[in-house]
PDB file of N, CA, C and O in Angstrom:
ATOM      1  N   MET A   1     -34.161   6.015  -1.598  1.00  0.00           N
ATOM      2  CA  MET A   1     -33.191   4.934  -1.655  1.00  0.00           C
ATOM      3  C   MET A   1     -33.201   4.362  -3.059  1.00  0.00           C
ATOM      4  O   MET A   1     -34.256   4.047  -3.610  1.00  0.00           O
ATOM      5  N   GLY A   2     -32.018   4.232  -3.628  1.00  0.00           N
ATOM      6  CA  GLY A   2     -31.901   3.710  -4.985  1.00  0.00           C
ATOM      7  C   GLY A   2     -31.852   2.194  -5.010  1.00  0.00           C
ATOM      8  O   GLY A   2     -31.659   1.536  -3.987  1.00  0.00           O
ATOM      9  N   VAL A   3     -32.029   1.672  -6.186  1.00  0.00           N
ATOM     10  CA  VAL A   3     -31.956   0.229  -6.395  1.00  0.00           C
ATOM     11  C   VAL A   3     -30.873  -0.040  -7.428  1.00  0.00           C
ATOM     12  O   VAL A   3     -30.863   0.565  -8.501  1.00  0.00           O
ATOM     13  N   THR A   4     -29.967  -0.946  -7.102  1.00  0.00           N
ATOM     14  CA  THR A   4     -28.882  -1.324  -7.994  1.00  0.00           C
ATOM     15  C   THR A   4     -28.855  -2.835  -8.092  1.00  0.00           C
ATOM     16  O   THR A   4     -28.987  -3.537  -7.090  1.00  0.00           O
ATOM     17  N   THR A   5     -28.683  -3.327  -9.301  1.00  0.00           N
ATOM     18  CA  THR A   5     -28.601  -4.764  -9.519  1.00  0.00           C
ATOM     19  C   THR A   5     -27.135  -5.151  -9.636  1.00  0.00           C
ATOM     20  O   THR A   5     -26.361  -4.498 -10.336  1.00  0.00           O
ATOM     21  N   VAL A   6     -26.765  -6.221  -8.942  1.00  0.00           N
ATOM     22  CA  VAL A   6     -25.381  -6.685  -8.958  1.00  0.00           C
ATOM     23  C   VAL A   6     -25.371  -8.179  -9.219  1.00  0.00           C
ATOM     24  O   VAL A   6     -26.135  -8.926  -8.606  1.00  0.00           O
ATOM     25  N   ARG A   7     -24.512  -8.617 -10.124  1.00  0.00           N
ATOM     26  CA  ARG A   7     -24.328 -10.049 -10.361  1.00  0.00           C
ATOM     27  C   ARG A   7     -23.207 -10.515  -9.452  1.00  0.00           C
ATOM     28  O   ARG A   7     -22.094  -9.990  -9.497  1.00  0.00           O
ATOM     29  N   LEU A   8     -23.508 -11.497  -8.633  1.00  0.00           N
ATOM     30  CA  LEU A   8     -22.528 -12.014  -7.685  1.00  0.00           C
ATOM     31  C   LEU A   8     -22.006 -13.363  -8.144  1.00  0.00           C
ATOM     32  O   LEU A   8     -22.738 -14.166  -8.722  1.00  0.00           O
ATOM     33  N   GLN A   9     -20.733 -13.598  -7.879  1.00  0.00           N
ATOM     34  CA  GLN A   9     -20.184 -14.923  -8.119  1.00  0.00           C
ATOM     35  C   GLN A   9     -20.874 -15.886  -7.158  1.00  0.00           C
ATOM     36  O   GLN A   9     -21.303 -15.491  -6.074  1.00  0.00           O
ATOM     37  N   ALA A  10     -20.977 -17.140  -7.558  1.00  0.00           N
ATOM     38  CA  ALA A  10     -21.714 -18.133  -6.769  1.00  0.00           C
ATOM     39  C   ALA A  10     -21.186 -18.244  -5.348  1.00  0.00           C
ATOM     40  O   ALA A  10     -21.973 -18.309  -4.404  1.00  0.00           O
ATOM     41  N   ASP A  11     -19.866 -18.266  -5.176  1.00  0.00           N
ATOM     42  CA  ASP A  11     -19.317 -18.405  -3.828  1.00  0.00           C
ATOM     43  C   ASP A  11     -19.581 -17.160  -2.985  1.00  0.00           C
ATOM     44  O   ASP A  11     -19.781 -17.267  -1.774  1.00  0.00           O
ATOM     45  N   VAL A  12     -19.585 -15.982  -3.609  1.00  0.00           N
ATOM     46  CA  VAL A  12     -19.903 -14.756  -2.880  1.00  0.00           C
ATOM     47  C   VAL A  12     -21.355 -14.788  -2.428  1.00  0.00           C
ATOM     48  O   VAL A  12     -21.672 -14.418  -1.298  1.00  0.00           O
ATOM     49  N   GLU A  13     -22.222 -15.226  -3.306  1.00  0.00           N
ATOM     50  CA  GLU A  13     -23.652 -15.328  -2.982  1.00  0.00           C
ATOM     51  C   GLU A  13     -23.872 -16.285  -1.811  1.00  0.00           C
ATOM     52  O   GLU A  13     -24.669 -16.000  -0.917  1.00  0.00           O
ATOM     53  N   GLN A  14     -23.171 -17.416  -1.814  1.00  0.00           N
ATOM     54  CA  GLN A  14     -23.316 -18.387  -0.719  1.00  0.00           C
ATOM     55  C   GLN A  14     -22.861 -17.784   0.605  1.00  0.00           C
ATOM     56  O   GLN A  14     -23.535 -17.938   1.624  1.00  0.00           O
ATOM     57  N   HIS A  15     -21.721 -17.101   0.590  1.00  0.00           N
ATOM     58  CA  HIS A  15     -21.234 -16.467   1.821  1.00  0.00           C
ATOM     59  C   HIS A  15     -22.195 -15.374   2.287  1.00  0.00           C
ATOM     60  O   HIS A  15     -22.460 -15.238   3.482  1.00  0.00           O
ATOM     61  N   LEU A  16     -22.708 -14.606   1.348  1.00  0.00           N
ATOM     62  CA  LEU A  16     -23.662 -13.551   1.669  1.00  0.00           C
ATOM     63  C   LEU A  16     -24.903 -14.128   2.340  1.00  0.00           C
ATOM     64  O   LEU A  16     -25.354 -13.618   3.365  1.00  0.00           O
ATOM     65  N   GLU A  17     -25.448 -15.182   1.765  1.00  0.00           N
ATOM     66  CA  GLU A  17     -26.629 -15.818   2.351  1.00  0.00           C
ATOM     67  C   GLU A  17     -26.347 -16.346   3.751  1.00  0.00           C
ATOM     68  O   GLU A  17     -27.184 -16.219   4.645  1.00  0.00           O
ATOM     69  N   ALA A  18     -25.175 -16.937   3.944  1.00  0.00           N
ATOM     70  CA  ALA A  18     -24.809 -17.470   5.263  1.00  0.00           C
ATOM     71  C   ALA A  18     -24.677 -16.355   6.292  1.00  0.00           C
ATOM     72  O   ALA A  18     -25.142 -16.491   7.424  1.00  0.00           O
ATOM     73  N   ILE A  19     -24.048 -15.262   5.903  1.00  0.00           N
ATOM     74  CA  ILE A  19     -23.877 -14.131   6.816  1.00  0.00           C
ATOM     75  C   ILE A  19     -25.232 -13.526   7.166  1.00  0.00           C
ATOM     76  O   ILE A  19     -25.507 -13.238   8.330  1.00  0.00           O
ATOM     77  N   ALA A  20     -26.069 -13.337   6.162  1.00  0.00           N
ATOM     78  CA  ALA A  20     -27.397 -12.774   6.391  1.00  0.00           C
ATOM     79  C   ALA A  20     -28.209 -13.661   7.332  1.00  0.00           C
ATOM     80  O   ALA A  20     -28.893 -13.158   8.223  1.00  0.00           O
ATOM     81  N   ALA A  21     -28.136 -14.965   7.140  1.00  0.00           N
ATOM     82  CA  ALA A  21     -28.877 -15.891   8.011  1.00  0.00           C
ATOM     83  C   ALA A  21     -28.346 -15.828   9.441  1.00  0.00           C
ATOM     84  O   ALA A  21     -29.119 -15.791  10.398  1.00  0.00           O
ATOM     85  N   ARG A  22     -27.010 -15.816   9.577  1.00  0.00           N
ATOM     86  CA  ARG A  22     -26.413 -15.772  10.909  1.00  0.00           C
ATOM     87  C   ARG A  22     -26.782 -14.497  11.657  1.00  0.00           C
ATOM     88  O   ARG A  22     -27.022 -14.521  12.864  1.00  0.00           O
ATOM     89  N   LEU A  23     -26.825 -13.385  10.929  1.00  0.00           N
ATOM     90  CA  LEU A  23     -27.164 -12.098  11.548  1.00  0.00           C
ATOM     91  C   LEU A  23     -28.668 -11.856  11.630  1.00  0.00           C
ATOM     92  O   LEU A  23     -29.118 -10.889  12.244  1.00  0.00           O
ATOM     93  N   GLN A  24     -29.422 -12.726  11.018  1.00  0.00           N
ATOM     94  CA  GLN A  24     -30.877 -12.579  10.932  1.00  0.00           C
ATOM     95  C   GLN A  24     -31.250 -11.225  10.309  1.00  0.00           C
ATOM     96  O   GLN A  24     -32.112 -10.495  10.797  1.00  0.00           O
ATOM     97  N   ARG A  25     -30.557 -10.937   9.214  1.00  0.00           N
ATOM     98  CA  ARG A  25     -30.778  -9.714   8.447  1.00  0.00           C
ATOM     99  C   ARG A  25     -30.952 -10.090   6.992  1.00  0.00           C
ATOM    100  O   ARG A  25     -30.663 -11.217   6.589  1.00  0.00           O
ATOM    101  N   SER A  26     -31.431  -9.133   6.203  1.00  0.00           N
ATOM    102  CA  SER A  26     -31.588  -9.398   4.771  1.00  0.00           C
ATOM    103  C   SER A  26     -30.233  -9.290   4.075  1.00  0.00           C
ATOM    104  O   SER A  26     -29.298  -8.679   4.592  1.00  0.00           O
ATOM    105  N   LYS A  27     -30.148  -9.899   2.889  1.00  0.00           N
ATOM    106  CA  LYS A  27     -28.936  -9.771   2.092  1.00  0.00           C
ATOM    107  C   LYS A  27     -28.698  -8.305   1.737  1.00  0.00           C
ATOM    108  O   LYS A  27     -27.555  -7.850   1.709  1.00  0.00           O
ATOM    109  N   GLY A  28     -29.759  -7.576   1.468  1.00  0.00           N
ATOM    110  CA  GLY A  28     -29.636  -6.154   1.155  1.00  0.00           C
ATOM    111  C   GLY A  28     -29.009  -5.367   2.298  1.00  0.00           C
ATOM    112  O   GLY A  28     -28.191  -4.475   2.071  1.00  0.00           O
ATOM    113  N   TRP A  29     -29.396  -5.702   3.534  1.00  0.00           N
ATOM    114  CA  TRP A  29     -28.836  -5.021   4.703  1.00  0.00           C
ATOM    115  C   TRP A  29     -27.345  -5.301   4.805  1.00  0.00           C
ATOM    116  O   TRP A  29     -26.554  -4.391   5.053  1.00  0.00           O
ATOM    117  N   VAL A  30     -26.959  -6.560   4.615  1.00  0.00           N
ATOM    118  CA  VAL A  30     -25.545  -6.937   4.698  1.00  0.00           C
ATOM    119  C   VAL A  30     -24.746  -6.220   3.611  1.00  0.00           C
ATOM    120  O   VAL A  30     -23.659  -5.705   3.876  1.00  0.00           O
ATOM    121  N   ILE A  31     -25.278  -6.184   2.396  1.00  0.00           N
ATOM    122  CA  ILE A  31     -24.601  -5.509   1.296  1.00  0.00           C
ATOM    123  C   ILE A  31     -24.442  -4.020   1.600  1.00  0.00           C
ATOM    124  O   ILE A  31     -23.373  -3.454   1.371  1.00  0.00           O
ATOM    125  N   ASN A  32     -25.497  -3.379   2.116  1.00  0.00           N
ATOM    126  CA  ASN A  32     -25.422  -1.960   2.470  1.00  0.00           C
ATOM    127  C   ASN A  32     -24.351  -1.707   3.528  1.00  0.00           C
ATOM    128  O   ASN A  32     -23.594  -0.741   3.428  1.00  0.00           O
ATOM    129  N   GLN A  33     -24.286  -2.569   4.536  1.00  0.00           N
ATOM    130  CA  GLN A  33     -23.275  -2.422   5.588  1.00  0.00           C
ATOM    131  C   GLN A  33     -21.871  -2.565   5.002  1.00  0.00           C
ATOM    132  O   GLN A  33     -20.980  -1.765   5.289  1.00  0.00           O
ATOM    133  N   ALA A  34     -21.693  -3.585   4.189  1.00  0.00           N
ATOM    134  CA  ALA A  34     -20.376  -3.837   3.604  1.00  0.00           C
ATOM    135  C   ALA A  34     -19.943  -2.680   2.709  1.00  0.00           C
ATOM    136  O   ALA A  34     -18.796  -2.240   2.777  1.00  0.00           O
ATOM    137  N   LEU A  35     -20.840  -2.190   1.883  1.00  0.00           N
ATOM    138  CA  LEU A  35     -20.498  -1.081   0.998  1.00  0.00           C
ATOM    139  C   LEU A  35     -20.241   0.205   1.770  1.00  0.00           C
ATOM    140  O   LEU A  35     -19.347   0.974   1.417  1.00  0.00           O
ATOM    141  N   SER A  36     -21.011   0.439   2.810  1.00  0.00           N
ATOM    142  CA  SER A  36     -20.785   1.634   3.629  1.00  0.00           C
ATOM    143  C   SER A  36     -19.393   1.607   4.246  1.00  0.00           C
ATOM    144  O   SER A  36     -18.689   2.617   4.241  1.00  0.00           O
ATOM    145  N   GLU A  37     -18.996   0.452   4.777  1.00  0.00           N
ATOM    146  CA  GLU A  37     -17.657   0.323   5.362  1.00  0.00           C
ATOM    147  C   GLU A  37     -16.580   0.483   4.294  1.00  0.00           C
ATOM    148  O   GLU A  37     -15.556   1.121   4.542  1.00  0.00           O
ATOM    149  N   TYR A  38     -16.797  -0.085   3.115  1.00  0.00           N
ATOM    150  CA  TYR A  38     -15.832   0.020   2.023  1.00  0.00           C
ATOM    151  C   TYR A  38     -15.675   1.467   1.581  1.00  0.00           C
ATOM    152  O   TYR A  38     -14.555   1.940   1.388  1.00  0.00           O
ATOM    153  N   ILE A  39     -16.783   2.166   1.420  1.00  0.00           N
ATOM    154  CA  ILE A  39     -16.739   3.565   0.996  1.00  0.00           C
ATOM    155  C   ILE A  39     -16.024   4.412   2.045  1.00  0.00           C
ATOM    156  O   ILE A  39     -15.209   5.266   1.696  1.00  0.00           O
ATOM    157  N   GLU A  40     -16.314   4.188   3.308  1.00  0.00           N
ATOM    158  CA  GLU A  40     -15.644   4.918   4.389  1.00  0.00           C
ATOM    159  C   GLU A  40     -14.130   4.684   4.345  1.00  0.00           C
ATOM    160  O   GLU A  40     -13.345   5.617   4.515  1.00  0.00           O
ATOM    161  N   LYS A  41     -13.738   3.446   4.117  1.00  0.00           N
ATOM    162  CA  LYS A  41     -12.315   3.106   4.028  1.00  0.00           C
ATOM    163  C   LYS A  41     -11.671   3.805   2.838  1.00  0.00           C
ATOM    164  O   LYS A  41     -10.561   4.324   2.954  1.00  0.00           O
ATOM    165  N   GLN A  42     -12.353   3.824   1.698  1.00  0.00           N
ATOM    166  CA  GLN A  42     -11.812   4.476   0.510  1.00  0.00           C
ATOM    167  C   GLN A  42     -11.656   5.979   0.720  1.00  0.00           C
ATOM    168  O   GLN A  42     -10.661   6.564   0.294  1.00  0.00           O
ATOM    169  N   LEU A  43     -12.633   6.606   1.375  1.00  0.00           N
ATOM    170  CA  LEU A  43     -12.544   8.037   1.654  1.00  0.00           C
ATOM    171  C   LEU A  43     -11.378   8.337   2.588  1.00  0.00           C
ATOM    172  O   LEU A  43     -10.671   9.328   2.405  1.00  0.00           O
ATOM    173  N   LEU A  44     -11.176   7.481   3.593  1.00  0.00           N
ATOM    174  CA  LEU A  44     -10.061   7.650   4.515  1.00  0.00           C
ATOM    175  C   LEU A  44      -8.729   7.504   3.791  1.00  0.00           C
ATOM    176  O   LEU A  44      -7.813   8.297   4.009  1.00  0.00           O
ATOM    177  N   GLU A  45      -8.618   6.501   2.934  1.00  0.00           N
ATOM    178  CA  GLU A  45      -7.389   6.310   2.159  1.00  0.00           C
ATOM    179  C   GLU A  45      -7.131   7.496   1.234  1.00  0.00           C
ATOM    180  O   GLU A  45      -5.987   7.917   1.066  1.00  0.00           O
ATOM    181  N   GLN A  46      -8.179   8.031   0.639  1.00  0.00           N
ATOM    182  CA  GLN A  46      -8.041   9.190  -0.234  1.00  0.00           C
ATOM    183  C   GLN A  46      -7.529  10.391   0.568  1.00  0.00           C
ATOM    184  O   GLN A  46      -6.657  11.120   0.094  1.00  0.00           O
ATOM    185  N   GLU A  47      -8.056  10.601   1.761  1.00  0.00           N
ATOM    186  CA  GLU A  47      -7.614  11.712   2.605  1.00  0.00           C
ATOM    187  C   GLU A  47      -6.161  11.513   3.040  1.00  0.00           C
ATOM    188  O   GLU A  47      -5.381  12.465   3.050  1.00  0.00           O
ATOM    189  N   ARG A  48      -5.800  10.285   3.397  1.00  0.00           N
ATOM    190  CA  ARG A  48      -4.415  10.010   3.791  1.00  0.00           C
ATOM    191  C   ARG A  48      -3.458  10.256   2.621  1.00  0.00           C
ATOM    192  O   ARG A  48      -2.361  10.775   2.827  1.00  0.00           O
ATOM    193  N   TRP A  49      -3.851   9.896   1.416  1.00  0.00           N
ATOM    194  CA  TRP A  49      -3.009  10.124   0.255  1.00  0.00           C
ATOM    195  C   TRP A  49      -2.829  11.626   0.033  1.00  0.00           C
ATOM    196  O   TRP A  49      -1.724  12.085  -0.259  1.00  0.00           O
ATOM    197  N   LYS A  50      -3.902  12.381   0.171  1.00  0.00           N
ATOM    198  CA  LYS A  50      -3.834  13.838   0.035  1.00  0.00           C
ATOM    199  C   LYS A  50      -2.866  14.417   1.067  1.00  0.00           C
ATOM    200  O   LYS A  50      -2.039  15.267   0.735  1.00  0.00           O
ATOM    201  N   GLN A  51      -2.967  13.958   2.315  1.00  0.00           N
ATOM    202  CA  GLN A  51      -2.067  14.438   3.363  1.00  0.00           C
ATOM    203  C   GLN A  51      -0.620  14.046   3.077  1.00  0.00           C
ATOM    204  O   GLN A  51       0.299  14.816   3.356  1.00  0.00           O
ATOM    205  N   THR A  52      -0.418  12.859   2.525  1.00  0.00           N
ATOM    206  CA  THR A  52       0.936  12.420   2.170  1.00  0.00           C
ATOM    207  C   THR A  52       1.531  13.326   1.104  1.00  0.00           C
ATOM    208  O   THR A  52       2.686  13.738   1.209  1.00  0.00           O
ATOM    209  N   LEU A  53       0.749  13.636   0.082  1.00  0.00           N
ATOM    210  CA  LEU A  53       1.240  14.524  -0.980  1.00  0.00           C
ATOM    211  C   LEU A  53       1.557  15.914  -0.434  1.00  0.00           C
ATOM    212  O   LEU A  53       2.553  16.525  -0.822  1.00  0.00           O
ATOM    213  N   GLU A  54       0.704  16.415   0.471  1.00  0.00           N
ATOM    214  CA  GLU A  54       0.954  17.726   1.082  1.00  0.00           C
ATOM    215  C   GLU A  54       2.231  17.692   1.921  1.00  0.00           C
ATOM    216  O   GLU A  54       3.011  18.644   1.900  1.00  0.00           O
ATOM    217  N   ALA A  55       2.448  16.607   2.657  1.00  0.00           N
ATOM    218  CA  ALA A  55       3.654  16.477   3.477  1.00  0.00           C
ATOM    219  C   ALA A  55       4.897  16.408   2.602  1.00  0.00           C
ATOM    220  O   ALA A  55       5.925  17.005   2.922  1.00  0.00           O
ATOM    221  N   MET A  56       4.799  15.678   1.497  1.00  0.00           N
ATOM    222  CA  MET A  56       5.937  15.581   0.581  1.00  0.00           C
ATOM    223  C   MET A  56       6.261  16.949  -0.017  1.00  0.00           C
ATOM    224  O   MET A  56       7.432  17.296  -0.165  1.00  0.00           O
ATOM    225  N   GLU A  57       5.252  17.713  -0.355  1.00  0.00           N
ATOM    226  CA  GLU A  57       5.457  19.052  -0.894  1.00  0.00           C
ATOM    227  C   GLU A  57       6.093  19.959   0.156  1.00  0.00           C
ATOM    228  O   GLU A  57       6.996  20.730  -0.169  1.00  0.00           O
ATOM    229  N   SER A  58       5.647  19.884   1.387  1.00  0.00           N
ATOM    230  CA  SER A  58       6.243  20.675   2.471  1.00  0.00           C
ATOM    231  C   SER A  58       7.709  20.322   2.652  1.00  0.00           C
ATOM    232  O   SER A  58       8.549  21.207   2.813  1.00  0.00           O
ATOM    233  N   ALA A  59       8.016  19.035   2.627  1.00  0.00           N
ATOM    234  CA  ALA A  59       9.410  18.601   2.778  1.00  0.00           C
ATOM    235  C   ALA A  59      10.253  19.101   1.612  1.00  0.00           C
ATOM    236  O   ALA A  59      11.396  19.517   1.806  1.00  0.00           O
ATOM    237  N   ALA A  60       9.699  19.064   0.408  1.00  0.00           N
ATOM    238  CA  ALA A  60      10.433  19.539  -0.769  1.00  0.00           C
ATOM    239  C   ALA A  60      10.724  21.035  -0.661  1.00  0.00           C
ATOM    240  O   ALA A  60      11.711  21.520  -1.214  1.00  0.00           O
ATOM    241  N   GLN A  61       9.874  21.756   0.044  1.00  0.00           N
ATOM    242  CA  GLN A  61      10.067  23.193   0.244  1.00  0.00           C
ATOM    243  C   GLN A  61      10.971  23.476   1.440  1.00  0.00           C
ATOM    244  O   GLN A  61      11.226  24.633   1.775  1.00  0.00           O
ATOM    245  N   GLY A  62      11.452  22.414   2.080  1.00  0.00           N
ATOM    246  CA  GLY A  62      12.350  22.592   3.220  1.00  0.00           C
ATOM    247  C   GLY A  62      11.646  22.812   4.544  1.00  0.00           C
ATOM    248  O   GLY A  62      12.288  23.162   5.534  1.00  0.00           O
ATOM    249  N   LYS A  63      10.348  22.616   4.579  1.00  0.00           N
ATOM    250  CA  LYS A  63       9.584  22.784   5.817  1.00  0.00           C
ATOM    251  C   LYS A  63       9.652  21.480   6.608  1.00  0.00           C
ATOM    252  O   LYS A  63       8.742  20.653   6.542  1.00  0.00           O
ATOM    253  N   VAL A  64      10.735  21.310   7.352  1.00  0.00           N
ATOM    254  CA  VAL A  64      10.959  20.089   8.105  1.00  0.00           C
ATOM    255  C   VAL A  64      11.312  20.429   9.545  1.00  0.00           C
ATOM    256  O   VAL A  64      11.653  21.569   9.859  1.00  0.00           O
ATOM    257  N   VAL A  65      11.227  19.434  10.412  1.00  0.00           N
ATOM    258  CA  VAL A  65      11.585  19.576  11.818  1.00  0.00           C
ATOM    259  C   VAL A  65      12.732  18.626  12.089  1.00  0.00           C
ATOM    260  O   VAL A  65      12.720  17.479  11.642  1.00  0.00           O
ATOM    261  N   ASP A  66      13.724  19.108  12.822  1.00  0.00           N
ATOM    262  CA  ASP A  66      14.877  18.288  13.156  1.00  0.00           C
ATOM    263  C   ASP A  66      14.439  17.062  13.971  1.00  0.00           C
ATOM    264  O   ASP A  66      13.595  17.164  14.862  1.00  0.00           O
ATOM    265  N   ALA A  67      15.020  15.919  13.653  1.00  0.00           N
ATOM    266  CA  ALA A  67      14.650  14.662  14.320  1.00  0.00           C
ATOM    267  C   ALA A  67      14.847  14.741  15.827  1.00  0.00           C
ATOM    268  O   ALA A  67      14.050  14.181  16.579  1.00  0.00           O
ATOM    269  N   SER A  68      15.887  15.421  16.280  1.00  0.00           N
ATOM    270  CA  SER A  68      16.135  15.496  17.728  1.00  0.00           C
ATOM    271  C   SER A  68      15.010  16.236  18.435  1.00  0.00           C
ATOM    272  O   SER A  68      14.671  15.905  19.571  1.00  0.00           O
ATOM    273  N   GLU A  69      14.420  17.244  17.773  1.00  0.00           N
ATOM    274  CA  GLU A  69      13.289  17.956  18.357  1.00  0.00           C
ATOM    275  C   GLU A  69      12.069  17.040  18.467  1.00  0.00           C
ATOM    276  O   GLU A  69      11.338  17.082  19.456  1.00  0.00           O
ATOM    277  N   VAL A  70      11.862  16.220  17.450  1.00  0.00           N
ATOM    278  CA  VAL A  70      10.736  15.282  17.455  1.00  0.00           C
ATOM    279  C   VAL A  70      10.923  14.253  18.571  1.00  0.00           C
ATOM    280  O   VAL A  70       9.985  13.951  19.308  1.00  0.00           O
ATOM    281  N   HIS A  71      12.144  13.716  18.688  1.00  0.00           N
ATOM    282  CA  HIS A  71      12.417  12.724  19.737  1.00  0.00           C
ATOM    283  C   HIS A  71      12.222  13.324  21.125  1.00  0.00           C
ATOM    284  O   HIS A  71      11.659  12.678  22.009  1.00  0.00           O
ATOM    285  N   SER A  72      12.676  14.534  21.316  1.00  0.00           N
ATOM    286  CA  SER A  72      12.500  15.207  22.604  1.00  0.00           C
ATOM    287  C   SER A  72      11.021  15.380  22.920  1.00  0.00           C
ATOM    288  O   SER A  72      10.587  15.151  24.049  1.00  0.00           O
ATOM    289  N   TRP A  73      10.259  15.784  21.923  1.00  0.00           N
ATOM    290  CA  TRP A  73       8.813  15.967  22.104  1.00  0.00           C
ATOM    291  C   TRP A  73       8.153  14.640  22.456  1.00  0.00           C
ATOM    292  O   TRP A  73       7.362  14.576  23.397  1.00  0.00           O
ATOM    293  N   LEU A  74       8.468  13.575  21.708  1.00  0.00           N
ATOM    294  CA  LEU A  74       7.865  12.266  21.975  1.00  0.00           C
ATOM    295  C   LEU A  74       8.236  11.748  23.358  1.00  0.00           C
ATOM    296  O   LEU A  74       7.398  11.166  24.046  1.00  0.00           O
ATOM    297  N   ASN A  75       9.470  11.951  23.766  1.00  0.00           N
ATOM    298  CA  ASN A  75       9.911  11.497  25.087  1.00  0.00           C
ATOM    299  C   ASN A  75       9.230  12.249  26.216  1.00  0.00           C
ATOM    300  O   ASN A  75       9.195  11.768  27.349  1.00  0.00           O
ATOM    301  N   SER A  76       8.688  13.429  25.921  1.00  0.00           N
ATOM    302  CA  SER A  76       8.013  14.214  26.955  1.00  0.00           C
ATOM    303  C   SER A  76       6.565  13.787  27.176  1.00  0.00           C
ATOM    304  O   SER A  76       5.937  14.197  28.152  1.00  0.00           O
ATOM    305  N   TRP A  77       6.040  12.971  26.279  1.00  0.00           N
ATOM    306  CA  TRP A  77       4.635  12.571  26.381  1.00  0.00           C
ATOM    307  C   TRP A  77       4.379  11.869  27.706  1.00  0.00           C
ATOM    308  O   TRP A  77       5.145  10.997  28.117  1.00  0.00           O
ATOM    309  N   GLY A  78       3.311  12.253  28.362  1.00  0.00           N
ATOM    310  CA  GLY A  78       2.887  11.604  29.598  1.00  0.00           C
ATOM    311  C   GLY A  78       3.647  12.073  30.820  1.00  0.00           C
ATOM    312  O   GLY A  78       3.346  11.643  31.934  1.00  0.00           O
ATOM    313  N   GLY A  79       4.619  12.937  30.640  1.00  0.00           N
ATOM    314  CA  GLY A  79       5.390  13.449  31.768  1.00  0.00           C
ATOM    315  C   GLY A  79       4.803  14.742  32.302  1.00  0.00           C
ATOM    316  O   GLY A  79       3.835  15.274  31.758  1.00  0.00           O
ATOM    317  N   GLU A  80       5.400  15.237  33.369  1.00  0.00           N
ATOM    318  CA  GLU A  80       4.920  16.487  33.973  1.00  0.00           C
ATOM    319  C   GLU A  80       5.198  17.687  33.081  1.00  0.00           C
ATOM    320  O   GLU A  80       4.454  18.668  33.109  1.00  0.00           O
ATOM    321  N   ASN A  81       6.255  17.618  32.296  1.00  0.00           N
ATOM    322  CA  ASN A  81       6.654  18.738  31.442  1.00  0.00           C
ATOM    323  C   ASN A  81       6.467  18.391  29.959  1.00  0.00           C
ATOM    324  O   ASN A  81       7.386  18.528  29.152  1.00  0.00           O
ATOM    325  N   GLU A  82       5.267  17.946  29.630  1.00  0.00           N
ATOM    326  CA  GLU A  82       5.003  17.564  28.249  1.00  0.00           C
ATOM    327  C   GLU A  82       5.140  18.783  27.341  1.00  0.00           C
ATOM    328  O   GLU A  82       4.577  19.843  27.613  1.00  0.00           O
ATOM    329  N   GLN A  83       5.891  18.616  26.269  1.00  0.00           N
ATOM    330  CA  GLN A  83       6.186  19.699  25.343  1.00  0.00           C
ATOM    331  C   GLN A  83       5.122  19.822  24.260  1.00  0.00           C
ATOM    332  O   GLN A  83       4.401  18.869  23.966  1.00  0.00           O
ATOM    333  N   ASP A  84       5.038  21.010  23.673  1.00  0.00           N
ATOM    334  CA  ASP A  84       4.179  21.203  22.498  1.00  0.00           C
ATOM    335  C   ASP A  84       4.885  20.582  21.296  1.00  0.00           C
ATOM    336  O   ASP A  84       6.110  20.457  21.282  1.00  0.00           O
ATOM    337  N   ALA A  85       4.120  20.203  20.306  1.00  0.00           N
ATOM    338  CA  ALA A  85       4.693  19.616  19.099  1.00  0.00           C
ATOM    339  C   ALA A  85       5.632  20.626  18.440  1.00  0.00           C
ATOM    340  O   ALA A  85       5.308  21.810  18.348  1.00  0.00           O
ATOM    341  N   PRO A  86       6.796  20.159  17.982  1.00  0.00           N
ATOM    342  CA  PRO A  86       7.716  21.083  17.324  1.00  0.00           C
ATOM    343  C   PRO A  86       7.175  21.530  15.984  1.00  0.00           C
ATOM    344  O   PRO A  86       6.414  20.808  15.339  1.00  0.00           O
ATOM    345  N   ARG A  87       7.563  22.709  15.569  1.00  0.00           N
ATOM    346  CA  ARG A  87       7.124  23.254  14.275  1.00  0.00           C
ATOM    347  C   ARG A  87       8.355  23.581  13.442  1.00  0.00           C
ATOM    348  O   ARG A  87       9.429  23.867  13.972  1.00  0.00           O
ATOM    349  N   SER A  88       8.176  23.534  12.143  1.00  0.00           N
ATOM    350  CA  SER A  88       9.305  23.860  11.275  1.00  0.00           C
ATOM    351  C   SER A  88       9.616  25.348  11.393  1.00  0.00           C
ATOM    352  O   SER A  88       8.742  26.172  11.658  1.00  0.00           O
ATOM    353  N   GLY A  89      10.858  25.650  11.191  1.00  0.00           N
ATOM    354  CA  GLY A  89      11.297  27.033  11.295  1.00  0.00           C
ATOM    355  C   GLY A  89      10.922  27.893  10.106  1.00  0.00           C
ATOM    356  O   GLY A  89      11.085  29.112  10.149  1.00  0.00           O
ATOM    357  N   LYS A  90      10.422  27.279   9.042  1.00  0.00           N
ATOM    358  CA  LYS A  90      10.097  28.028   7.818  1.00  0.00           C
ATOM    359  C   LYS A  90       8.620  28.246   7.693  1.00  0.00           C
ATOM    360  O   LYS A  90       8.166  28.858   6.726  1.00  0.00           O
TER     361      LYS A  90
END
C-alpha cells in the first residue's frame, strides 16, 4: 500500500473529519473509499465515451437500424412473443 500526501482545503478537512467520526472510521479509510468510487466512475465514463465514439463511427458507415424496427422490438418486451434485438443490415 502506497502513501500519498494531500493538502486539503480547510472546509474539506472539516467535512472529512465529521464523516470519519460519524462512520467511526479513519480519515484514510474515508479517502480510500471516496477515491475508489471516483476512479470507478471515471473508468465507466471512459468506457461509455469509447462506446459512443464506436457507435458514431458505425452510424457514419451506415450501420443503422430503422426506428420502426427498434420500436417494434421495444414494444415486444415482457410479452409472450418478445423479439430479438434488431441488427443493422450492413
